[in-house]
C-alpha positions as CSV (number, residue, x, y, z in Angstrom):
1,M,-20.2,18.5,2.5
2,E,-21.6,15.2,3.7
3,Y,-20.8,13.6,0.2
4,I,-17.1,14.4,0.5
5,L,-16.8,12.9,4.0
6,Q,-18.0,9.5,2.7
7,P,-15.9,7.1,0.7
8,W,-16.4,7.8,-3.0
9,P,-17.9,4.9,-5.1
10,W,-15.8,3.2,-7.7
11,Y,-17.8,4.8,-10.6
12,I,-16.6,8.3,-9.4
13,S,-13.0,7.6,-8.2
14,G,-12.2,5.0,-11.0
15,P,-12.9,7.4,-13.9
16,C,-11.0,10.2,-12.1
17,I,-7.9,8.0,-11.9
18,A,-8.4,7.0,-15.5
19,I,-8.6,10.6,-16.7
20,V,-5.5,11.5,-14.8
21,M,-3.6,8.5,-16.2
22,F,-4.7,9.3,-19.7
23,L,-3.5,12.9,-19.3
24,L,-0.2,11.8,-17.9
25,L,0.4,9.2,-20.7
26,Y,-0.7,11.8,-23.3
27,F,1.9,14.3,-22.1
28,G,4.6,11.6,-21.8
29,R,4.7,11.7,-18.0
30,T,4.6,8.8,-15.5
31,F,3.2,8.8,-12.0
32,G,5.1,7.6,-9.0
33,M,6.3,9.0,-5.7
34,S,9.7,7.3,-5.3
35,S,11.1,9.1,-8.3
36,N,10.8,12.3,-6.3
37,L,13.6,11.2,-3.9
38,R,16.0,11.1,-6.9
39,T,14.8,14.6,-7.9
40,M,15.3,16.0,-4.4
41,C,18.8,14.4,-4.2
42,A,19.7,15.9,-7.6
43,I,18.5,19.3,-6.4
44,G,20.6,19.0,-3.3
45,G,23.7,18.4,-5.4
46,A,24.1,14.6,-5.1
47,G,24.9,14.4,-8.8
48,K,28.4,15.8,-8.1
49,R,29.3,12.6,-6.3
50,V,26.9,9.9,-7.7
51,A,26.2,9.6,-11.4
52,F,22.7,8.2,-10.8
53,F,21.7,11.7,-9.5
54,N,23.4,13.6,-12.4
55,Y,20.5,14.3,-14.7
56,D,18.2,17.1,-15.7
57,W,16.0,17.3,-12.6
58,K,14.3,20.4,-13.8
59,S,12.3,18.3,-16.3
60,H,10.9,16.4,-13.3
61,K,10.0,19.2,-10.9
62,W,6.4,19.0,-11.9
63,N,6.3,15.7,-10.0
64,L,7.3,17.6,-6.8
65,V,4.0,19.4,-7.0
66,V,2.4,15.9,-6.7
67,V,4.3,15.4,-3.5
68,L,3.3,18.8,-2.2
69,G,-0.3,18.0,-3.1
70,A,-0.2,14.7,-1.3
71,I,1.1,16.4,1.9
72,V,-1.4,19.2,1.8
73,G,-4.2,16.9,0.8
74,G,-3.3,14.5,3.7
75,F,-3.3,17.4,6.1
76,I,-6.7,18.7,4.9
77,A,-8.2,15.2,4.9
78,H,-7.0,14.5,8.5
79,Y,-7.8,17.9,10.1
80,V,-10.8,19.1,8.0
81,L,-12.5,16.1,6.4
82,S,-12.1,13.4,9.0
83,N,-15.2,11.7,10.0
84,P,-14.9,11.2,13.8
85,I,-17.1,8.1,14.0
86,N,-15.8,4.7,15.2
87,I,-14.6,2.3,12.6
88,D,-16.9,-0.7,12.1
89,L,-14.6,-3.7,12.3
90,S,-15.5,-7.4,12.5
91,E,-15.4,-9.0,15.9
92,A,-12.6,-11.4,14.7
93,T,-10.5,-8.4,13.7
94,V,-11.0,-6.7,17.0
95,N,-10.1,-9.9,18.9
96,D,-7.0,-10.5,16.8
97,L,-5.8,-6.9,17.3
98,A,-6.6,-7.1,21.0
99,A,-4.5,-10.3,21.2
100,L,-1.6,-8.3,19.6
101,G,-1.9,-5.6,22.3
102,F,-4.0,-3.0,20.6
103,N,-6.5,-1.3,23.0
104,D,-9.6,0.6,21.9
105,V,-9.6,-1.0,18.4
106,G,-11.7,1.0,15.9
107,Q,-11.6,4.2,17.9
108,N,-9.3,5.9,15.4
109,L,-7.5,5.3,12.2
110,L,-4.0,5.8,13.7
111,P,-3.7,3.5,16.8
112,P,-1.6,5.1,19.5
113,E,0.3,1.8,20.0
114,L,1.9,2.5,16.6
115,F,1.6,6.2,16.0
116,S,2.0,8.0,19.3
117,W,5.3,9.9,20.0
118,E,6.1,7.4,22.8
119,A,5.8,4.5,20.4
120,I,7.7,6.1,17.6
121,L,10.6,7.4,19.8
122,S,11.1,4.0,21.6
123,I,14.0,1.7,20.6
124,K,11.5,-0.6,18.9
125,G,9.7,2.2,17.1
126,L,13.0,3.8,15.8
127,S,14.3,0.4,14.8
128,I,11.2,-0.3,12.8
129,L,11.3,3.2,11.1
130,I,15.0,2.9,10.2
131,I,14.9,-0.7,9.0
132,G,11.5,-0.2,7.3
133,G,12.7,3.0,5.6
134,F,15.8,1.3,4.3
135,L,13.9,-1.7,3.0
136,V,11.3,0.5,1.3
137,G,14.0,2.7,-0.2
138,F,16.0,-0.3,-1.4
139,G,12.9,-2.1,-2.6
140,T,11.6,0.8,-4.7
141,R,15.0,1.2,-6.4
142,Y,15.3,-2.6,-6.9
143,A,11.8,-2.9,-8.2
144,G,12.3,0.1,-10.5
145,G,9.6,2.1,-8.8
146,C,7.1,2.3,-5.9
147,T,3.6,0.7,-5.5
148,S,1.8,3.7,-7.0
149,G,4.1,4.0,-9.9
150,H,3.9,0.3,-10.8
151,A,0.2,-0.3,-9.9
152,I,-1.2,2.8,-11.5
153,T,1.2,3.9,-14.3
154,G,2.8,0.5,-15.1
155,L,-0.3,-1.6,-15.2
156,S,-2.3,1.0,-17.1
157,S,0.4,1.1,-19.8
158,L,0.5,-2.8,-19.8
159,Q,4.1,-3.2,-18.6
160,L,5.0,-6.8,-17.6
161,P,7.6,-5.8,-15.0
162,S,4.9,-3.7,-13.3
163,L,2.6,-6.7,-13.1
164,V,5.4,-8.8,-11.6
165,A,6.2,-6.0,-9.1
166,V,2.5,-5.6,-8.1
167,V,2.2,-9.4,-7.5
168,G,5.4,-9.2,-5.4
169,F,3.9,-6.2,-3.4
170,F,0.8,-8.2,-2.6
171,L,2.7,-11.4,-1.7
172,G,5.1,-9.3,0.5
173,G,2.1,-7.7,2.2
174,L,0.6,-11.1,2.9
175,I,3.9,-12.4,4.3
176,M,4.3,-9.3,6.4
177,I,0.9,-9.3,8.0
178,H,0.6,-13.1,8.5
179,L,4.1,-14.0,9.5
180,I,6.3,-11.0,10.4
181,F,3.8,-8.6,12.1
182,P,2.7,-11.1,14.8
183,I,6.4,-11.6,15.7
184,L,7.1,-7.9,15.9
185,F,4.0,-7.1,17.9
């Protein structure tokens, strides 16, 4: 049990991802989470009003199992496999986060300043969720897929648009954390 509580080394997790990708490519499937939104909308009948959702969603329901597995796996990881030790952060990171208003930095993975019900249900928290959700939804459609789809499936099948998208994801993340995040918090 101790082995599963620790981060897995690259020589275990890397080949596991490679095997899954090989099997997906072999069976003509692609991995990505954002495509499930289209499937769920098609199941709900959105294809009657919008042509984008009018397709054979039954051929994609296997990917809904991936979403279910991510939800169940996240629940198990958080409530069963969490290692309740403090997170070892550099002093510079602790000072930077304290300057942004985070207390007890490193005590847990989900800081209450961002993930408590009080923070989420505030005007600021709801605004960030709504605007961020819209931008993520728009961005995944505009980019032709999500980070997992482009970075794992797209790059492993040597697609140039996926390389451009992944570079954009990293640049967007750098802009967010260094320019926008300090303004918001």
